[in-house]
N, C-alpha and C positions, 0 to 999 in steps of 0.2 A: 332703224330698230337697234336693239342692243346687241353688243358682242358678248358672247358667252364663252367662258373657258371651262370645259369639263376636264379638269386636270388629271383625274384618275380614270378617264374613259367613260363611255356611255354607250348603251345599246343603240344600234343603228336605227331602230324604230323611233327611239326618243329623239335622235338627231334629226331624222326625217320630219318628225312632227314639228319640232322647233323651227327648222329651216322653212317648212311649209307656212309657218306663221310669220315669216320674215326675219327671224333672228339669224345671226351668224354664229356658228358653233365651231369652236376649235377644240380638238381632243388631243393636241400635242402635249404630252406630259413634260412639265418643267420642274426642275428642282427649285428649292426655296431661293437660292441666290439668283437664278434666272427669273423667277417670279417677281422678285423685288425690282428688277429692271423693266419687266414688261406688264406688270399688273395694271397699270393705268391705260393700257390698250383695251381693257375689258370693262364691261358694266356689271357683269355677274361672274362669280366663280362658283363652280360646283365641285365638291370634293367628296371622296369616300373616306376610307381609313388611311390610305397611303400618304396623303398630303396633310401636313400639320400647318394650320393657319394660326401662327403665334403673333404676339403683340407687335414684334418688330416688323412683320409683314403687314399687319393691319395698319400700322403707322404710315406705311408707304401708299396706302390706298386713298386716292383722291377721287376716282370716278366710280368705284364699286358701289352699287346700289343694294346688292344682295350677296350674302355668303350662304350657300346652300349646302347642307350636309345630307348626302344621299345615303341613308343608312340609319343605324340606331346610335343614339348618344351624341354628345358634343365634346367628348374628351379631347378631340384633336383641333378644337377651335377655342381660342382664348376669348 
């Protein structure tokens, strides 16, 4: 199954549901420089408003299948 990074956190109920479906969920917050090094360990990144997914980070993504914005708007994703 896919490895999911919920970089800005996630409710435990959501984590439990995803893990129950076989997904691996990591909620360890990483700054952008750390993300550039580890992003290819994940298949999905879920962000809220704290993480900015800019072009330079997107350019590093080789394995990411989904970028999910939990919330309103996409102003923090290029």
